[in-house]
C-alpha positions as CSV (number, residue, x, y, z in Angstrom):
1,X,-10.5,1.2,-15.0
2,X,-7.3,0.2,-13.2
3,X,-5.4,-2.8,-14.4
4,X,-6.1,-6.2,-12.8
5,X,-4.5,-6.6,-9.4
6,X,-3.8,-2.8,-9.0
7,X,-5.3,-0.3,-6.6
8,X,-5.3,3.3,-7.5
9,X,-3.1,5.4,-5.2
10,X,-5.0,6.7,-2.2
11,X,-4.0,9.5,0.1
12,X,-4.7,8.7,3.8
13,X,-3.9,10.4,7.1
14,X,-2.7,8.0,9.8
15,X,-1.5,9.3,13.1
16,X,-1.2,12.7,11.5
17,X,1.0,11.5,8.6
18,X,-0.1,11.9,5.0
19,X,0.6,8.6,3.1
20,X,-0.2,7.3,-0.3
21,X,-0.9,3.6,-0.4
22,X,-0.9,1.3,-3.5
23,X,-1.6,-2.4,-3.4
24,X,-0.2,-4.8,-6.1
25,X,-1.1,-8.4,-6.7
26,X,0.4,-9.0,-10.1
27,X,3.8,-8.3,-11.7
28,X,5.2,-7.7,-8.2
29,X,8.9,-8.1,-9.1
30,X,8.5,-5.6,-11.9
31,X,6.9,-3.1,-9.6
32,X,9.7,-3.6,-7.0
33,X,12.3,-3.1,-9.8
34,X,10.6,0.0,-11.0
35,X,10.7,1.5,-7.5
36,X,14.4,0.5,-7.0
37,X,15.4,2.0,-10.3
38,X,13.7,5.3,-9.4
39,X,15.8,5.6,-6.2
40,X,18.2,8.5,-6.1
41,X,19.9,8.3,-2.7
42,X,19.4,5.2,-0.6
43,X,17.9,1.7,-0.6
44,X,17.4,-0.4,2.5
45,X,16.2,-4.0,2.2
46,X,15.4,-6.6,4.8
47,X,14.0,-9.9,3.4
48,X,14.3,-13.3,4.8
49,X,15.1,-14.9,1.5
50,X,16.5,-13.4,-1.6
51,X,17.2,-15.4,-4.8
52,X,15.8,-13.1,-7.5
53,X,18.8,-12.3,-9.8
54,X,17.0,-9.5,-11.6
55,X,16.3,-7.6,-8.4
56,X,19.8,-8.3,-7.2
57,X,21.2,-6.8,-10.5
58,X,19.1,-3.6,-9.9
59,X,20.6,-3.3,-6.4
60,X,24.2,-3.8,-7.7
61,X,23.5,-1.2,-10.5
62,X,22.2,1.4,-8.1
63,X,25.2,0.8,-5.7
64,X,27.5,1.3,-8.7
65,X,25.9,4.6,-9.3
66,X,26.8,5.8,-5.8
67,X,23.6,5.1,-3.9
68,X,23.9,3.7,-0.4
69,X,22.5,0.2,-0.6
70,X,22.0,-1.9,2.6
71,X,20.7,-5.4,2.5
72,X,19.9,-7.8,5.3
73,X,19.1,-11.5,4.6
74,X,19.1,-14.7,6.5
75,X,22.4,-16.7,6.5
76,X,21.0,-20.0,5.5
77,X,21.3,-22.5,2.7
78,X,18.6,-20.8,0.6
79,X,20.5,-17.5,0.5
80,X,24.1,-18.6,0.8
81,X,26.0,-21.3,-1.1
82,X,26.8,-22.7,-4.6
83,X,24.5,-21.3,-7.2
84,X,23.1,-18.6,-5.0
85,X,23.4,-14.8,-5.3
86,X,27.0,-13.5,-5.1
87,X,26.6,-11.0,-2.3
88,X,30.3,-10.3,-2.4
89,X,29.6,-8.6,-5.8
90,X,27.4,-6.1,-4.1
91,X,29.9,-5.5,-1.4
92,X,32.7,-4.9,-3.9
93,X,30.8,-2.0,-5.5
94,X,30.0,-0.3,-2.3
95,X,26.9,-2.0,-1.0
96,X,26.5,-3.2,2.6
97,X,25.3,-6.8,3.1
98,X,24.4,-8.2,6.5
99,X,23.9,-11.9,6.9
100,X,21.5,-12.5,9.9
101,X,22.1,-15.8,11.7
102,X,19.3,-18.3,11.1
103,X,19.8,-20.2,14.3
104,X,18.4,-23.7,14.8
105,X,14.8,-24.9,14.6
106,X,14.0,-23.6,18.1
107,X,15.2,-20.1,17.5
108,X,12.9,-17.4,16.1
109,X,14.2,-16.2,12.7
110,X,14.3,-12.9,11.0
111,X,11.2,-12.9,8.8
112,X,11.1,-9.2,7.6
113,X,10.0,-8.4,4.1
114,X,10.4,-4.6,3.7
115,X,12.3,-2.1,1.6
116,X,12.8,1.6,2.2
117,X,13.7,3.8,-0.7
118,X,15.1,7.3,-0.3
119,X,13.7,7.4,3.3
120,X,10.3,8.1,1.8
121,X,8.8,5.0,0.2
122,X,8.2,1.7,1.9
123,X,7.4,-1.6,0.3
124,X,5.9,-4.2,2.6
125,X,3.8,-7.4,2.2
126,X,4.0,-11.1,2.0
127,X,6.4,-11.3,-1.0
128,X,9.9,-12.7,-0.5
129,X,12.4,-11.6,-3.2
130,X,12.7,-15.1,-4.7
131,X,11.9,-16.7,-8.0
132,X,9.6,-19.2,-6.2
133,X,7.5,-16.4,-4.8
134,X,6.6,-15.3,-8.3
135,X,4.4,-18.4,-8.7
136,X,2.7,-17.9,-5.3
137,X,-0.4,-15.8,-4.5
138,X,1.4,-12.9,-2.9
139,X,0.9,-9.1,-2.6
140,X,2.8,-6.0,-1.7
141,X,1.7,-2.6,-0.5
142,X,3.7,0.5,-1.5
143,X,3.5,3.4,1.0
144,X,4.8,6.8,-0.1
145,X,5.3,9.4,2.6
146,X,4.5,13.1,2.2
147,X,7.4,15.6,2.1
148,X,6.8,16.6,5.7
149,X,6.9,13.1,7.1
150,X,10.4,11.8,6.0
151,X,11.8,12.0,9.5
152,X,8.8,10.9,11.6
153,X,6.6,8.7,9.3
154,X,6.5,5.0,8.7
155,X,9.7,5.1,6.6
156,X,11.6,6.3,9.6
157,X,10.1,3.6,11.7
158,X,11.2,0.9,9.3
159,X,14.7,2.3,9.1
160,X,14.8,2.2,12.9
161,X,13.6,-1.4,12.7
162,X,16.5,-2.2,10.3
163,X,19.1,-0.6,12.6
164,X,17.6,-2.5,15.6
165,X,17.8,-5.8,13.7
166,X,21.5,-5.2,13.0
167,X,22.1,-4.2,16.6
168,X,20.3,-7.3,17.9
169,X,22.7,-9.5,15.9
170,X,25.8,-7.5,16.6
171,X,26.1,-6.2,13.0
172,X,25.5,-2.5,13.5
173,X,27.1,0.0,11.3
174,X,29.9,2.1,13.0
175,X,28.6,3.9,16.0
176,X,27.8,7.6,15.8
177,X,28.6,10.0,18.5
178,X,25.2,11.7,18.8
179,X,26.5,14.2,21.4
180,X,29.2,15.3,19.1
181,X,26.8,15.7,16.2
182,X,24.4,17.8,18.4
183,X,27.3,20.1,19.4
184,X,28.4,20.5,15.8
185,X,24.9,21.3,14.7
186,X,24.6,23.9,17.4
187,X,27.8,25.5,16.0
188,X,26.3,25.4,12.4
189,X,23.1,27.0,13.6
190,X,24.9,29.8,15.3
191,X,27.0,30.5,12.2
192,X,23.9,30.6,10.1
193,X,22.2,33.1,12.5
194,X,25.4,35.2,12.2
195,X,25.3,34.9,8.4
196,X,28.9,33.6,8.5
197,X,28.7,31.3,5.5
198,X,32.4,31.4,4.8
199,X,33.2,29.6,8.1
200,X,30.6,26.9,7.6
201,X,32.6,24.6,5.3
202,X,34.9,23.1,7.9
203,X,32.0,22.3,10.2
204,X,30.0,20.7,7.4
205,X,33.0,18.5,6.3
206,X,33.1,17.1,9.8
207,X,29.4,16.3,9.7
208,X,29.4,14.7,6.2
209,X,30.8,11.2,7.2
210,X,27.8,10.8,9.6
211,X,25.4,12.4,7.1
212,X,23.6,9.2,5.9
213,X,23.5,7.4,9.2
214,X,22.4,10.5,11.2
215,X,19.9,11.4,8.4
216,X,21.4,14.9,7.8
217,X,20.6,15.0,4.1
218,X,17.7,17.6,4.4
219,X,20.2,19.9,6.1
220,X,22.8,19.6,3.4
221,X,20.1,20.2,0.8
222,X,19.0,23.4,2.5
223,X,22.5,24.6,2.8
224,X,23.3,23.8,-0.8
225,X,20.5,26.2,-1.7
226,X,21.6,28.7,0.9
227,X,18.2,28.5,2.5
228,X,19.1,29.8,6.0
229,X,15.5,29.7,7.4
230,X,14.9,26.1,6.4
231,X,18.3,25.0,7.7
232,X,17.9,26.7,11.1
233,X,14.4,25.3,11.5
234,X,15.6,21.8,10.6
235,X,18.5,22.0,13.1
236,X,16.1,23.2,15.9
237,X,13.7,20.3,15.2
238,X,16.6,17.8,15.0
239,X,18.0,18.9,18.4
240,X,14.6,18.9,20.0
241,X,14.0,15.3,18.8
242,X,17.5,14.2,19.7
243,X,17.2,15.4,23.3
244,X,13.6,14.3,23.9
245,X,12.9,11.6,26.5
246,X,11.7,8.4,25.1
247,X,10.2,5.4,26.8
248,X,12.3,2.3,26.3
249,X,10.3,-0.7,25.0
250,X,11.2,-4.3,24.3
251,X,12.4,-4.6,20.7
252,X,10.1,-7.5,20.0
253,X,7.2,-5.4,21.1
254,X,8.4,-2.5,18.9
255,X,8.7,-4.9,15.9
256,X,5.2,-6.2,16.5
257,X,3.8,-2.7,16.7
258,X,5.5,-1.8,13.4
259,X,4.2,-4.9,11.8
260,X,0.7,-4.0,13.0
261,X,1.0,-0.5,11.6
262,X,2.1,-1.9,8.3
263,X,-0.8,-4.3,8.2
264,X,-3.2,-1.3,8.9
265,X,-1.8,0.3,5.7
266,X,-2.3,-2.9,3.8
267,X,-5.9,-3.3,5.0
268,X,-6.6,0.2,3.9
269,X,-5.2,-0.4,0.4
270,X,-7.1,-3.7,0.1
271,X,-10.3,-1.9,1.3
272,X,-9.9,0.6,-1.5
273,X,-9.4,-2.2,-4.0
274,X,-12.6,-3.9,-2.7
275,X,-14.5,-0.7,-3.0
276,X,-13.4,-0.3,-6.6
277,X,-14.5,-3.9,-7.4
278,X,-17.9,-3.3,-5.8
279,X,-18.3,-0.1,-7.8
280,X,-17.6,-2.0,-11.0
281,X,-20.2,-4.6,-10.0
282,X,-22.7,-1.9,-9.3
283,X,-22.1,-0.2,-12.6
284,X,-22.3,-3.5,-14.5
285,X,-25.6,-4.5,-12.9
286,X,-27.1,-1.2,-13.7
287,X,-25.9,-1.2,-17.3
288,X,-27.1,-4.8,-17.7
289,X,-30.6,-3.7,-16.6
290,X,-30.6,-0.9,-19.2
291,X,-29.2,-3.0,-22.0
292,X,-30.7,-6.5,-21.7
293,X,-32.8,-6.4,-18.5
294,X,-36.1,-6.8,-20.3
295,X,-34.7,-9.8,-22.3
296,X,-33.5,-11.5,-19.1
297,X,-36.9,-10.8,-17.5
298,X,-38.7,-12.4,-20.4
299,X,-36.3,-15.3,-20.4
300,X,-36.9,-16.0,-16.7
301,X,-40.7,-15.7,-17.3
302,X,-40.5,-18.3,-20.0
303,X,-38.4,-20.6,-17.8
304,X,-40.8,-20.3,-14.9
305,X,-43.8,-21.0,-17.3
306,X,-42.2,-24.1,-18.7
307,X,-41.4,-25.4,-15.2
308,X,-45.0,-24.7,-14.1
309,X,-46.4,-26.8,-17.0
310,X,-43.8,-29.6,-16.2
311,X,-44.8,-29.5,-12.5
312,X,-48.5,-30.1,-13.6
313,X,-47.5,-33.6,-14.7
314,X,-44.4,-34.2,-12.5
315,X,-45.0,-33.6,-8.9
316,X,-41.3,-33.6,-8.0
317,X,-40.8,-30.5,-10.3
318,X,-43.1,-28.4,-8.1
319,X,-40.4,-27.1,-5.8
320,X,-38.2,-26.1,-8.8
321,X,-41.1,-24.4,-10.5
322,X,-41.9,-22.3,-7.4
323,X,-38.2,-21.3,-7.1
324,X,-38.1,-20.3,-10.8
325,X,-41.3,-18.2,-10.4
326,X,-39.8,-16.4,-7.3
327,X,-36.6,-15.7,-9.3
328,X,-38.6,-14.3,-12.1
329,X,-40.7,-12.0,-9.9
330,X,-37.7,-10.8,-7.9
331,X,-35.7,-10.0,-11.0
332,X,-38.7,-8.3,-12.7
333,X,-39.3,-6.0,-9.7
334,X,-35.6,-5.1,-9.3
335,X,-35.2,-4.5,-13.0
336,X,-38.1,-2.1,-13.1
337,X,-36.5,-0.2,-10.3
338,X,-33.1,-0.2,-11.9
339,X,-34.5,1.1,-15.2
340,X,-35.7,4.2,-13.4
341,X,-32.1,4.9,-12.4
342,X,-30.0,6.8,-15.0
343,X,-27.4,4.7,-16.7
344,X,-23.8,5.2,-15.7
345,X,-22.2,7.9,-17.9
346,X,-19.7,6.7,-20.6
347,X,-16.6,8.6,-19.6
348,X,-13.1,8.3,-21.2
349,X,-10.8,5.8,-19.4
350,X,-8.6,8.7,-18.1
351,X,-11.6,10.5,-16.6
352,X,-12.8,7.3,-14.9
353,X,-9.4,6.8,-13.4
354,X,-9.2,10.4,-12.2
355,X,-12.7,10.3,-10.8
356,X,-12.0,7.1,-9.0
357,X,-8.8,8.5,-7.5
358,X,-10.6,11.6,-6.3
359,X,-13.5,9.6,-4.8
360,X,-11.1,7.3,-3.0
361,X,-9.2,10.2,-1.6
362,X,-12.4,11.9,-0.4
363,X,-13.7,8.7,1.1
364,X,-10.5,8.1,3.0
365,X,-10.7,11.7,4.2
366,X,-14.1,11.0,5.6
367,X,-13.8,7.3,6.6
368,X,-15.0,6.8,10.2
369,X,-11.8,5.0,11.1
370,X,-9.3,7.3,9.4
371,X,-10.8,10.8,9.5
372,X,-8.8,13.6,11.2
373,X,-10.6,15.2,14.1
374,X,-10.6,18.6,12.3
375,X,-12.5,17.1,9.4
376,X,-15.2,15.2,11.2
377,X,-17.8,17.9,10.8
378,X,-17.9,17.3,7.1
379,X,-18.2,13.5,7.1
380,X,-22.0,13.5,7.4
381,X,-22.3,15.7,4.3
382,X,-19.8,13.5,2.4
383,X,-21.8,10.4,3.3
384,X,-25.0,11.9,1.8
385,X,-23.1,12.8,-1.4
386,X,-21.5,9.3,-1.6
387,X,-24.9,7.6,-1.2
388,X,-26.6,9.7,-3.8
389,X,-23.9,9.7,-6.5
390,X,-21.8,6.6,-6.1
391,X,-23.6,3.9,-4.3
392,X,-27.1,4.9,-5.5
393,X,-30.4,5.0,-3.7
394,X,-31.3,2.2,-1.3
395,X,-28.0,2.0,0.6
396,X,-27.5,3.6,4.0
397,X,-23.8,3.7,4.5
398,X,-21.1,4.1,1.8
399,X,-18.7,1.9,3.9
400,X,-21.1,-1.1,4.1
401,X,-20.0,-4.2,2.3
402,X,-23.3,-4.8,0.5
403,X,-24.3,-2.7,-2.6
404,X,-27.6,-1.3,-3.6
405,X,-30.2,-4.0,-2.9
406,X,-32.6,-2.4,-5.4
407,X,-30.4,-3.5,-8.4
408,X,-31.2,-6.9,-9.9
409,X,-28.8,-9.7,-9.0
410,X,-27.6,-12.0,-11.7
411,X,-30.3,-14.5,-12.3
412,X,-30.0,-18.1,-11.2
413,X,-30.4,-19.9,-14.6
414,X,-32.5,-23.1,-14.5
415,X,-30.3,-26.2,-14.6
416,X,-32.1,-27.7,-17.5
417,X,-31.5,-24.6,-19.7
418,X,-27.8,-25.2,-20.1
419,X,-27.2,-21.5,-19.5
420,X,-25.4,-22.1,-16.2
421,X,-22.6,-24.1,-17.8
422,X,-22.1,-21.4,-20.4
423,X,-22.2,-18.5,-18.0
């Protein structure tokens, strides 16, 4: 069973991109710190308010190790002033800090809450990086991109949103001459095709200053391993994307679309969490029937019989007696059905965790809203398997919110028994 407040990682395909989503509801700053500490190249953070010194120390430590750290926060009294975080400290060790104007009460403010790590992992959600937020009911969703989606997936979209935020407020990083980069890459490609490695060095040195901003790291990695095929293919793809026509959109609309896309990932992660809770309820109800179902049935029968005798002398007790009798009969019938269903197997915790992960991965693959067109033919077969093995007989759709109606619901204990207060 996963720990409280945690969703097992789930692979999902959205708009052709393979992503792994994980929702967190507890120990959020610890999870953020863990992800930041695991970074190896770059950290980009945009949060409206930032007062958590522990997370700030992690950013400073990573900047000191040579990682590129960029941070955008609101320039207001919460973030800036006596007793606040010393953002100059981060700047002094190589970090980049951008204070976004807060404006007056009539102006819209920057309200982002996202972090991009190594251009592959995105952290989004309702959580501001503040001490106060730790006492609130907040959540984050961690989205990890597949290896093939670093340049086109959601991480790239959030990086573009960060750059657009800086440009909107006149705080862009030094401009890059894209035309010059394209010409230089064409030279590098031609040298690679001619196998003239010895003459590559001067061209690469001229590209390195723009490497992080222009996202050239995959090229440098391929060249470091002398992987000509990968380098040439990457350059061709880069040049094609750099010269492709794009439709200009209002930045506010683009930001809203990105927010909507992030919310879709969060909904998916929360749906997985909900499905896991429902599975646990289903398994608990089934095991309850096998272990103490007969005792509960007998108890409800005795309760109903006592109320029946009481109603014989107290007319006002008749309605409660009828209700108790109905509860007893409903539970008795459902318990008899449940006892014919095999009890859930007692698997080791690691096996349960792996089985749940595989089930969630498969259900995402076949979910009506998320399935790829190429995989739709197998969804009907998967539904049949899911109904038979996970939901149990009696349900018609593994994505319905209700569980198997054949299982007995927890009994409504009579008020006079005192059981309700102890439950």
